The first five atom37 places (N, CA, C, CB, O) and aatype in JSON, in Angstrom:
{
  "aatype": [20, 20, 20, 20, 20, 20, 20, 20, 20, 20, 20, 20, 20, 20, 20, 20, 20, 20, 20, 20, 20, 20, 20, 20, 20, 20, 20, 20, 20, 20, 20, 20, 20, 20, 20, 20, 20, 20, 20, 20, 20, 20, 20, 20, 20, 20, 20, 20, 20, 20, 20, 20, 20, 20, 20, 20, 20, 20, 20, 20, 20, 20, 20, 20, 20, 20, 20, 20, 20, 20, 20, 20, 20, 20, 20, 20, 20, 20, 20, 20, 20, 20, 20, 20, 20, 20, 20, 20, 20, 20, 20, 20, 20, 20, 20, 20, 20, 20, 20, 20, 20, 20, 20, 20, 20, 20, 20, 20, 20, 20, 20, 20, 20, 20, 20, 20, 20, 20, 20, 20],
  "atom_mask": [
    [1, 1, 1, 1, 1],
    [1, 1, 1, 1, 1],
    [1, 1, 1, 1, 1],
    [1, 1, 1, 1, 1],
    [1, 1, 1, 1, 1],
    [1, 1, 1, 1, 1],
    [1, 1, 1, 1, 1],
    [1, 1, 1, 1, 1],
    [1, 1, 1, 1, 1],
    [1, 1, 1, 1, 1],
    [1, 1, 1, 1, 1],
    [1, 1, 1, 1, 1],
    [1, 1, 1, 1, 1],
    [1, 1, 1, 1, 1],
    [1, 1, 1, 1, 1],
    [1, 1, 1, 1, 1],
    [1, 1, 1, 1, 1],
    [1, 1, 1, 1, 1],
    [1, 1, 1, 1, 1],
    [1, 1, 1, 1, 1],
    [1, 1, 1, 1, 1],
    [1, 1, 1, 1, 1],
    [1, 1, 1, 1, 1],
    [1, 1, 1, 1, 1],
    [1, 1, 1, 1, 1],
    [1, 1, 1, 1, 1],
    [1, 1, 1, 1, 1],
    [1, 1, 1, 1, 1],
    [1, 1, 1, 1, 1],
    [1, 1, 1, 1, 1],
    [1, 1, 1, 1, 1],
    [1, 1, 1, 1, 1],
    [1, 1, 1, 1, 1],
    [1, 1, 1, 1, 1],
    [1, 1, 1, 1, 1],
    [1, 1, 1, 1, 1],
    [1, 1, 1, 1, 1],
    [1, 1, 1, 1, 1],
    [1, 1, 1, 1, 1],
    [1, 1, 1, 1, 1],
    [1, 1, 1, 1, 1],
    [1, 1, 1, 1, 1],
    [1, 1, 1, 1, 1],
    [1, 1, 1, 1, 1],
    [1, 1, 1, 1, 1],
    [1, 1, 1, 1, 1],
    [1, 1, 1, 1, 1],
    [1, 1, 1, 1, 1],
    [1, 1, 1, 1, 1],
    [1, 1, 1, 1, 1],
    [1, 1, 1, 1, 1],
    [1, 1, 1, 1, 1],
    [1, 1, 1, 1, 1],
    [1, 1, 1, 1, 1],
    [1, 1, 1, 1, 1],
    [1, 1, 1, 1, 1],
    [1, 1, 1, 1, 1],
    [1, 1, 1, 1, 1],
    [1, 1, 1, 1, 1],
    [1, 1, 1, 1, 1],
    [1, 1, 1, 1, 1],
    [1, 1, 1, 1, 1],
    [1, 1, 1, 1, 1],
    [1, 1, 1, 1, 1],
    [1, 1, 1, 1, 1],
    [1, 1, 1, 1, 1],
    [1, 1, 1, 1, 1],
    [1, 1, 1, 1, 1],
    [1, 1, 1, 1, 1],
    [1, 1, 1, 1, 1],
    [1, 1, 1, 1, 1],
    [1, 1, 1, 1, 1],
    [1, 1, 1, 1, 1],
    [1, 1, 1, 1, 1],
    [1, 1, 1, 1, 1],
    [1, 1, 1, 1, 1],
    [1, 1, 1, 1, 1],
    [1, 1, 1, 1, 1],
    [1, 1, 1, 1, 1],
    [1, 1, 1, 1, 1],
    [1, 1, 1, 1, 1],
    [1, 1, 1, 1, 1],
    [1, 1, 1, 1, 1],
    [1, 1, 1, 1, 1],
    [1, 1, 1, 1, 1],
    [1, 1, 1, 1, 1],
    [1, 1, 1, 1, 1],
    [1, 1, 1, 1, 1],
    [1, 1, 1, 1, 1],
    [1, 1, 1, 1, 1],
    [1, 1, 1, 1, 1],
    [1, 1, 1, 1, 1],
    [1, 1, 1, 1, 1],
    [1, 1, 1, 1, 1],
    [1, 1, 1, 1, 1],
    [1, 1, 1, 1, 1],
    [1, 1, 1, 1, 1],
    [1, 1, 1, 1, 1],
    [1, 1, 1, 1, 1],
    [1, 1, 1, 1, 1],
    [1, 1, 1, 1, 1],
    [1, 1, 1, 1, 1],
    [1, 1, 1, 1, 1],
    [1, 1, 1, 1, 1],
    [1, 1, 1, 1, 1],
    [1, 1, 1, 1, 1],
    [1, 1, 1, 1, 1],
    [1, 1, 1, 1, 1],
    [1, 1, 1, 1, 1],
    [1, 1, 1, 1, 1],
    [1, 1, 1, 1, 1],
    [1, 1, 1, 1, 1],
    [1, 1, 1, 1, 1],
    [1, 1, 1, 1, 1],
    [1, 1, 1, 1, 1],
    [1, 1, 1, 1, 1],
    [1, 1, 1, 1, 1],
    [1, 1, 1, 1, 1],
    [1, 1, 1, 1, 1],
    [1, 1, 1, 1, 1]
  ],
  "atom_positions": [
    [[140.85, 91.64, 147.6], [141.8, 90.73, 146.84], [143.04, 91.55, 146.42], [141.08, 90.09, 145.52], [142.89, 92.62, 145.84]],
    [[144.24, 91.07, 146.7], [145.37, 91.92, 146.44], [145.8, 91.5, 144.77], [146.66, 91.59, 147.69], [145.63, 90.38, 144.3]],
    [[146.35, 92.58, 144.09], [146.7, 92.47, 142.84], [148.14, 92.14, 142.58], [146.35, 93.58, 142.26], [148.58, 92.04, 141.43]],
    [[148.93, 91.95, 143.79], [150.13, 91.91, 144.03], [150.56, 90.55, 142.96], [150.37, 91.82, 145.68], [151.27, 90.76, 141.98]],
    [[150.14, 89.47, 143.22], [150.49, 88.53, 142.26], [150.37, 88.68, 140.72], [149.82, 87.52, 142.59], [151.25, 88.27, 139.96]],
    [[149.43, 89.19, 140.35], [149.02, 89.47, 139.02], [149.96, 90.92, 138.4], [147.25, 89.71, 139.1], [150.32, 91.06, 137.23]],
    [[150.12, 91.59, 139.19], [151.05, 92.86, 138.71], [152.44, 92.15, 138.78], [150.98, 94.4, 139.81], [153.1, 92.05, 137.75]],
    [[152.85, 91.71, 139.8], [154.4, 90.8, 139.83], [154.45, 89.93, 138.59], [154.57, 89.63, 141.28], [155.49, 89.99, 137.93]],
    [[153.49, 89.15, 138.19], [153.53, 87.85, 137.09], [153.62, 88.99, 135.95], [151.91, 86.54, 136.99], [154.68, 88.83, 135.34]],
    [[153.05, 89.83, 135.56], [153.16, 90.75, 134.27], [154.5, 91.46, 134.27], [151.95, 91.9, 134.21], [155.23, 91.24, 133.31]],
    [[154.9, 92.23, 135.17], [156.12, 92.76, 135.48], [157.41, 91.74, 135.17], [156.04, 93.16, 136.97], [158.3, 92.08, 134.38]],
    [[157.4, 90.88, 135.64], [158.26, 89.51, 135.66], [158.41, 89.44, 134.2], [157.49, 88.04, 136.37], [159.47, 89.54, 133.57]],
    [[157.34, 89.27, 133.79], [157.34, 88.66, 132.04], [157.84, 89.77, 131.28], [155.67, 88.21, 131.27], [158.34, 89.4, 130.22]],
    [[157.86, 91.14, 131.5], [158.44, 91.97, 130.84], [159.89, 92.18, 131.07], [157.8, 92.97, 130.99], [160.69, 92.57, 130.21]],
    [[160.15, 91.88, 132.31], [161.57, 92.35, 132.62], [162.44, 91.18, 132.1], [161.84, 92.67, 134.28], [163.47, 91.28, 131.44]],
    [[161.83, 90.05, 132.52], [162.61, 88.51, 132.06], [162.73, 88.33, 130.39], [161.55, 87.0, 132.69], [163.51, 87.57, 129.81]],
    [[161.89, 89.1, 129.87], [161.95, 89.0, 128.23], [163.08, 89.88, 127.74], [160.49, 89.54, 127.46], [163.3, 89.82, 126.53]],
    [[163.91, 90.75, 128.53], [165.18, 91.41, 128.26], [166.27, 90.59, 128.18], [165.47, 92.34, 129.17], [166.33, 89.62, 128.93]],
    [[167.28, 90.87, 127.27], [168.25, 89.99, 127.06], [169.06, 90.03, 128.74], [169.23, 90.52, 125.6], [169.08, 91.04, 129.46]],
    [[169.54, 88.96, 129.03], [170.24, 88.51, 130.24], [169.73, 89.13, 131.59], [171.68, 88.83, 130.08], [170.43, 89.34, 132.58]],
    [[168.43, 89.38, 131.45], [167.76, 89.49, 132.85], [167.52, 88.48, 133.41], [166.65, 90.07, 132.94], [167.19, 87.41, 132.9]],
    [[167.73, 88.85, 134.98], [167.39, 87.9, 135.89], [166.71, 88.49, 137.01], [168.49, 87.18, 136.29], [166.67, 89.71, 137.14]],
    [[166.03, 87.45, 138.06], [165.32, 88.1, 138.78], [166.07, 87.47, 140.38], [163.63, 87.82, 138.34], [166.84, 86.52, 140.52]],
    [[165.62, 88.21, 141.24], [166.39, 88.07, 142.68], [165.57, 88.76, 143.67], [167.93, 88.76, 142.71], [165.14, 89.9, 143.5]],
    [[165.35, 88.05, 144.71], [164.52, 88.76, 145.86], [165.58, 89.51, 146.83], [163.57, 87.58, 146.79], [166.42, 88.88, 147.47]],
    [[165.46, 90.75, 146.87], [166.31, 91.49, 147.69], [165.6, 92.37, 148.56], [167.23, 92.21, 146.95], [164.64, 92.97, 148.08]],
    [[165.98, 92.58, 150.02], [165.22, 93.41, 150.92], [163.65, 93.37, 150.73], [165.72, 94.81, 150.75], [162.92, 94.36, 150.61]],
    [[163.25, 91.92, 150.72], [161.89, 91.63, 150.75], [161.02, 92.07, 149.47], [161.38, 92.26, 151.95], [159.8, 92.18, 149.49]],
    [[161.76, 92.27, 148.49], [161.08, 92.68, 147.12], [161.58, 92.02, 145.9], [161.23, 94.15, 146.85], [162.8, 91.85, 145.92]],
    [[161.04, 91.67, 144.97], [161.6, 91.25, 143.68], [162.44, 92.36, 142.94], [160.45, 90.8, 142.78], [162.07, 93.51, 142.73]],
    [[163.62, 91.82, 142.6], [164.53, 93.07, 141.52], [164.86, 92.44, 140.45], [166.05, 93.76, 142.04], [165.09, 91.23, 140.43]],
    [[164.89, 93.06, 139.66], [165.29, 92.32, 138.25], [166.75, 92.94, 137.72], [163.99, 92.66, 136.96], [166.84, 94.17, 137.71]],
    [[167.62, 92.34, 137.38], [169.12, 92.65, 137.12], [169.56, 92.24, 135.93], [170.02, 92.06, 138.05], [168.85, 91.49, 135.25]],
    [[170.63, 92.61, 135.57], [171.55, 92.34, 134.37], [173.02, 92.51, 134.94], [171.25, 93.42, 133.05], [173.5, 93.6, 135.26]],
    [[173.56, 91.51, 135.01], [175.25, 91.41, 135.41], [175.16, 92.08, 136.85], [176.49, 92.42, 134.2], [175.85, 93.06, 137.16]],
    [[174.21, 91.44, 137.74], [174.18, 91.96, 139.1], [173.72, 93.47, 139.46], [175.51, 91.8, 139.57], [173.71, 93.96, 140.59]],
    [[173.38, 94.02, 138.4], [173.06, 95.42, 138.69], [171.54, 95.7, 138.31], [174.06, 96.38, 137.87], [171.09, 95.56, 137.18]],
    [[170.82, 96.12, 139.4], [169.41, 96.23, 139.39], [168.83, 97.36, 138.15], [169.0, 96.7, 140.96], [169.46, 98.4, 137.95]],
    [[167.84, 97.1, 137.51], [167.14, 98.01, 136.55], [165.65, 98.24, 137.09], [167.13, 97.35, 135.01], [165.06, 99.3, 136.88]],
    [[165.19, 97.35, 137.7], [163.82, 97.48, 138.04], [163.7, 96.65, 139.48], [162.82, 96.89, 136.79], [164.41, 95.74, 139.89]],
    [[162.63, 97.23, 140.05], [161.99, 96.48, 141.67], [160.5, 96.4, 141.37], [162.23, 97.62, 143.38], [159.89, 97.14, 140.59]],
    [[160.02, 95.47, 142.04], [158.52, 95.5, 142.18], [158.5, 95.62, 143.95], [157.64, 93.9, 141.41], [159.02, 94.81, 144.73]],
    [[157.82, 96.76, 144.27], [157.97, 96.93, 145.8], [156.34, 96.8, 146.12], [158.78, 98.58, 146.35], [155.52, 97.37, 145.39]],
    [[156.01, 96.16, 147.04], [154.71, 96.06, 147.65], [154.91, 96.69, 149.1], [154.16, 94.5, 147.68], [155.75, 96.36, 149.94]],
    [[153.8, 97.8, 149.21], [153.76, 98.55, 150.61], [152.26, 98.65, 151.05], [154.45, 100.14, 150.52], [151.44, 99.02, 150.21]],
    [[151.93, 98.38, 152.11], [150.38, 98.45, 152.7], [149.64, 97.75, 151.62], [149.71, 100.08, 152.95], [148.49, 98.16, 151.44]],
    [[150.08, 96.69, 150.8], [149.36, 96.02, 149.64], [149.07, 96.64, 148.5], [148.26, 95.59, 149.97], [148.13, 96.26, 147.8]],
    [[149.93, 97.78, 148.15], [149.83, 98.64, 146.97], [151.0, 98.26, 146.26], [149.76, 100.2, 147.25], [151.98, 98.18, 147.01]],
    [[151.25, 97.98, 145.03], [152.32, 97.35, 144.36], [152.83, 98.5, 143.36], [151.82, 95.94, 143.61], [152.05, 99.25, 142.78]],
    [[154.03, 98.54, 143.23], [154.64, 99.6, 142.41], [155.9, 99.25, 141.75], [154.89, 100.76, 143.22], [156.63, 98.5, 142.4]],
    [[156.3, 99.61, 140.59], [157.55, 99.37, 139.87], [158.73, 100.69, 140.2], [157.1, 99.26, 138.17], [158.47, 101.85, 139.88]],
    [[159.55, 100.45, 140.62], [160.8, 101.21, 140.8], [161.84, 101.08, 139.67], [161.43, 100.77, 142.07], [162.48, 100.04, 139.52]],
    [[162.01, 102.17, 138.86], [163.18, 101.81, 137.8], [163.88, 103.07, 137.65], [162.65, 101.26, 136.27], [163.58, 104.13, 138.19]],
    [[165.2, 102.75, 136.56], [165.77, 104.4, 136.79], [165.22, 105.08, 135.53], [167.67, 104.62, 136.84], [164.53, 104.52, 134.68]],
    [[165.53, 106.09, 135.53], [165.07, 107.21, 134.37], [165.86, 108.15, 134.27], [163.82, 107.89, 134.53], [166.41, 108.68, 135.23]],
    [[166.02, 108.54, 132.92], [167.09, 109.53, 132.51], [166.83, 110.89, 133.26], [167.07, 109.76, 130.88], [165.76, 111.12, 133.81]],
    [[167.81, 111.7, 133.24], [167.76, 112.84, 133.93], [166.41, 113.95, 133.65], [169.09, 113.45, 133.61], [165.95, 114.16, 132.53]],
    [[166.01, 114.47, 134.64], [164.86, 115.17, 134.39], [163.6, 114.72, 134.38], [164.96, 115.64, 133.43], [162.62, 115.38, 134.73]],
    [[163.58, 113.44, 133.93], [162.5, 112.37, 133.5], [161.46, 112.32, 135.06], [163.43, 110.54, 133.03], [160.33, 112.81, 135.09]],
    [[161.98, 111.77, 136.0], [161.42, 111.96, 137.21], [160.5, 113.07, 137.51], [162.33, 112.02, 137.99], [159.29, 112.92, 137.69]],
    [[161.11, 114.12, 137.56], [160.08, 115.51, 137.76], [159.16, 115.43, 136.81], [160.74, 117.02, 137.6], [158.02, 115.26, 137.26]],
    [[159.26, 115.5, 135.43], [158.27, 115.43, 134.61], [157.25, 114.72, 134.91], [158.62, 115.11, 133.63], [156.18, 115.22, 135.25]],
    [[157.49, 113.3, 134.81], [156.35, 112.32, 135.28], [155.47, 112.69, 136.33], [156.88, 111.11, 135.72], [154.25, 112.68, 136.23]],
    [[156.21, 113.05, 137.47], [155.45, 113.26, 138.7], [154.68, 114.58, 138.55], [156.4, 113.28, 139.98], [153.61, 114.67, 139.16]],
    [[155.09, 115.58, 137.82], [154.26, 116.75, 137.49], [153.12, 116.39, 136.64], [155.06, 117.79, 136.8], [152.03, 116.95, 136.76]],
    [[153.33, 115.52, 135.85], [152.28, 115.04, 134.71], [151.27, 114.37, 135.32], [152.86, 114.09, 133.6], [150.11, 114.46, 134.93]],
    [[151.65, 113.63, 136.33], [150.51, 112.61, 137.12], [150.77, 112.0, 138.44], [150.22, 111.35, 136.29], [150.81, 110.79, 138.7]],
    [[150.95, 112.97, 139.23], [151.21, 112.78, 140.73], [150.4, 111.51, 141.51], [150.77, 114.19, 141.45], [150.79, 111.02, 142.57]],
    [[149.36, 111.13, 140.86], [148.57, 110.07, 141.56], [149.22, 108.61, 140.91], [146.78, 110.29, 141.25], [148.97, 107.55, 141.49]],
    [[149.96, 108.61, 139.81], [150.5, 107.44, 139.46], [152.11, 107.22, 139.6], [150.09, 107.26, 138.15], [152.72, 106.19, 139.89]],
    [[152.65, 108.71, 139.27], [154.12, 108.5, 139.55], [154.5, 109.11, 140.92], [155.02, 109.17, 138.4], [153.76, 109.91, 141.49]],
    [[155.81, 108.64, 141.48], [156.38, 109.25, 142.6], [157.78, 109.09, 142.91], [155.72, 108.87, 143.63], [158.34, 108.14, 142.36]],
    [[158.41, 109.76, 143.6], [159.83, 109.58, 143.84], [160.08, 108.64, 144.81], [160.47, 110.75, 144.19], [160.0, 108.99, 145.98]],
    [[160.41, 107.42, 144.51], [160.82, 106.32, 145.64], [161.9, 106.67, 146.51], [161.26, 104.99, 145.04], [162.95, 107.23, 146.18]],
    [[161.47, 106.19, 147.99], [162.64, 106.58, 148.85], [163.97, 105.57, 148.44], [162.17, 106.4, 150.56], [163.92, 104.53, 147.77]],
    [[165.0, 106.11, 148.97], [166.46, 105.48, 148.72], [167.03, 105.87, 147.37], [166.43, 103.84, 148.77], [167.98, 106.63, 147.18]],
    [[166.14, 105.08, 146.24], [166.69, 105.2, 145.01], [166.15, 106.88, 144.24], [166.14, 103.72, 144.16], [166.8, 107.53, 143.42]],
    [[165.25, 107.11, 144.62], [164.49, 108.63, 144.1], [165.5, 109.48, 144.1], [163.25, 109.33, 145.07], [165.57, 110.18, 143.08]],
    [[166.5, 109.7, 145.09], [167.43, 110.85, 145.05], [168.43, 110.74, 143.61], [168.39, 110.8, 146.52], [168.9, 111.73, 143.05]],
    [[168.58, 109.58, 143.25], [169.34, 108.99, 142.11], [168.53, 108.98, 140.67], [169.72, 107.47, 142.53], [168.99, 108.49, 139.64]],
    [[167.34, 109.57, 140.78], [166.59, 109.85, 139.63], [165.6, 108.88, 139.25], [167.41, 110.05, 138.59], [164.84, 109.09, 138.31]],
    [[165.56, 107.67, 140.01], [164.44, 106.81, 139.72], [163.43, 107.04, 139.89], [164.39, 105.92, 140.12], [163.15, 107.91, 140.71]],
    [[162.5, 106.41, 139.23], [160.59, 106.79, 139.24], [160.26, 105.54, 139.6], [159.61, 107.29, 137.56], [160.67, 104.42, 139.3]],
    [[159.18, 106.08, 140.52], [158.13, 104.91, 140.97], [156.99, 105.11, 140.25], [157.71, 104.87, 142.51], [156.63, 106.23, 139.89]],
    [[156.38, 104.06, 140.0], [154.89, 103.92, 139.29], [154.25, 102.8, 140.02], [154.9, 103.56, 137.57], [154.6, 101.63, 140.17]],
    [[153.1, 103.56, 140.47], [152.01, 102.88, 141.39], [151.42, 101.65, 139.99], [150.49, 104.37, 142.13], [151.37, 101.9, 138.79]],
    [[151.13, 100.61, 140.56], [150.65, 99.54, 139.63], [149.36, 99.12, 140.35], [151.76, 98.27, 139.39], [149.26, 98.05, 140.96]],
    [[148.36, 100.05, 140.24], [146.98, 99.86, 140.78], [146.09, 100.64, 139.71], [146.81, 100.47, 142.4], [146.53, 101.42, 138.87]],
    [[144.88, 100.31, 139.89], [143.86, 100.75, 139.08], [144.05, 100.22, 137.72], [143.79, 102.19, 139.09], [144.22, 99.01, 137.57]],
    [[144.02, 101.1, 136.64], [144.24, 100.58, 135.17], [145.56, 100.92, 135.04], [143.32, 101.21, 133.96], [145.95, 102.09, 135.06]],
    [[146.38, 99.85, 134.89], [147.66, 100.07, 134.51], [147.9, 100.07, 132.94], [148.47, 99.07, 135.18], [147.29, 99.25, 132.26]],
    [[148.77, 100.96, 132.36], [149.22, 101.01, 131.26], [150.46, 100.17, 131.09], [149.34, 102.23, 130.98], [151.54, 100.49, 131.57]],
    [[150.23, 99.03, 130.36], [151.22, 98.08, 130.69], [152.2, 98.43, 129.44], [150.64, 96.45, 130.81], [153.39, 98.14, 129.57]],
    [[151.77, 99.05, 128.2], [152.54, 99.37, 127.32], [153.72, 100.53, 127.74], [151.66, 99.71, 126.3], [154.91, 100.5, 127.43]],
    [[153.09, 101.43, 128.43], [153.96, 102.38, 129.36], [155.12, 101.79, 130.24], [153.02, 103.05, 130.36], [156.28, 102.2, 130.3]],
    [[154.6, 100.84, 130.85], [155.49, 100.18, 132.18], [156.44, 99.46, 131.26], [154.56, 98.99, 133.44], [157.61, 99.51, 131.64]],
    [[156.21, 98.8, 130.14], [156.97, 98.12, 129.14], [158.34, 99.11, 128.71], [155.91, 97.82, 127.83], [159.52, 98.77, 128.65]],
    [[157.71, 100.49, 128.43], [158.63, 101.27, 127.88], [159.54, 101.73, 128.98], [158.01, 102.34, 127.13], [160.74, 101.91, 128.74]],
    [[159.06, 101.94, 130.1], [159.99, 102.4, 131.43], [161.08, 101.38, 131.63], [159.09, 102.49, 132.92], [162.28, 101.64, 131.67]],
    [[160.56, 100.24, 131.76], [161.55, 98.94, 132.14], [162.52, 98.89, 131.03], [160.73, 97.37, 132.24], [163.7, 98.73, 131.3]],
    [[162.05, 99.05, 129.54], [163.18, 98.79, 128.66], [164.21, 99.81, 128.82], [162.76, 98.73, 127.24], [165.41, 99.57, 128.88]],
    [[163.6, 101.15, 128.9], [164.74, 102.3, 129.01], [165.45, 102.07, 130.33], [164.1, 103.92, 128.99], [166.59, 102.53, 130.42]],
    [[164.91, 101.37, 131.46], [166.04, 101.48, 132.44], [166.94, 100.47, 132.11], [165.64, 101.35, 133.91], [168.16, 100.65, 132.18]],
    [[166.4, 99.3, 131.71], [167.3, 98.34, 131.33], [168.64, 98.72, 130.51], [166.54, 97.47, 130.6], [169.8, 98.35, 130.68]],
    [[167.99, 99.68, 129.49], [169.19, 100.12, 128.53], [170.18, 101.13, 129.42], [168.54, 100.99, 127.04], [171.4, 101.16, 129.24]],
    [[169.56, 101.87, 130.3], [170.43, 102.6, 131.09], [171.59, 101.84, 132.0], [169.56, 103.35, 131.94], [172.72, 102.28, 132.22]],
    [[171.08, 100.71, 132.41], [172.1, 99.65, 133.13], [173.05, 98.9, 132.44], [171.44, 98.63, 133.78], [174.15, 98.73, 132.96]],
    [[172.74, 98.31, 131.08], [173.3, 97.37, 130.51], [174.55, 98.24, 129.6], [172.16, 96.48, 129.72], [174.46, 99.41, 129.24]],
    [[175.79, 97.24, 129.34], [176.87, 98.02, 128.5], [176.19, 98.36, 127.06], [178.32, 97.04, 128.29], [175.36, 97.57, 126.62]],
    [[176.48, 99.29, 126.47], [176.08, 99.66, 125.05], [175.97, 98.58, 123.89], [177.06, 100.64, 124.59], [175.21, 98.62, 122.92]],
    [[176.78, 97.72, 124.16], [176.94, 96.63, 123.19], [175.75, 95.6, 123.46], [178.44, 95.92, 123.34], [175.21, 95.06, 122.5]],
    [[175.31, 95.32, 124.76], [174.29, 94.54, 125.03], [172.93, 95.41, 124.62], [174.39, 94.07, 126.55], [171.96, 94.92, 124.05]],
    [[173.03, 96.65, 124.97], [171.76, 97.56, 124.67], [171.38, 97.63, 123.11], [172.06, 99.13, 125.19], [170.27, 97.96, 122.69]],
    [[172.27, 97.33, 122.47], [172.34, 97.37, 121.05], [171.53, 96.03, 120.28], [173.95, 97.4, 120.69], [171.11, 96.03, 119.12]],
    [[171.44, 95.03, 121.17], [170.71, 93.77, 120.93], [169.2, 94.0, 120.85], [171.02, 92.75, 122.04], [168.49, 93.23, 120.2]],
    [[168.67, 95.12, 121.54], [167.33, 95.16, 121.71], [167.15, 96.29, 120.96], [166.79, 95.19, 123.08], [167.79, 97.33, 121.08]],
    [[166.0, 95.99, 119.94], [165.63, 97.32, 119.19], [164.97, 98.43, 120.0], [164.66, 97.01, 118.06], [164.48, 98.13, 121.09]],
    [[164.92, 99.75, 119.54], [164.17, 100.71, 120.25], [162.68, 100.17, 119.93], [164.51, 102.3, 119.75], [162.34, 99.41, 119.02]],
    [[161.81, 100.82, 120.99], [160.51, 100.6, 120.82], [159.84, 101.71, 119.96], [159.91, 100.46, 122.11], [160.16, 102.87, 120.23]],
    [[158.93, 101.51, 118.95], [158.53, 102.46, 118.11], [157.38, 103.38, 118.62], [158.19, 101.82, 116.94], [156.95, 104.29, 117.91]]
  ]
}
């Protein structure tokens, strides 16, 4: 049984809870955007779901080094610093939420970012 619908539903809820976020299917994947700029993608390859999102400089390397089973450098956007997170097994949704929020903050104008409190 594929977990894709469950992981997509959960990721969708996290992404669309953010101010001005919208969902759009692009390249056969669900993308989450603010003002037409992608901040997160739900990608399913070979039946395995993953989140791709922006990450601050240096974060991609640190996360992959810390847990290469869970984190990876996604094709196409990986060279730009994006991080891939496998959404399989036991998923830490609090961590996923933090990654999505950080990616959203990196994408939106500063004034809009200020409308969302930092996670504690």
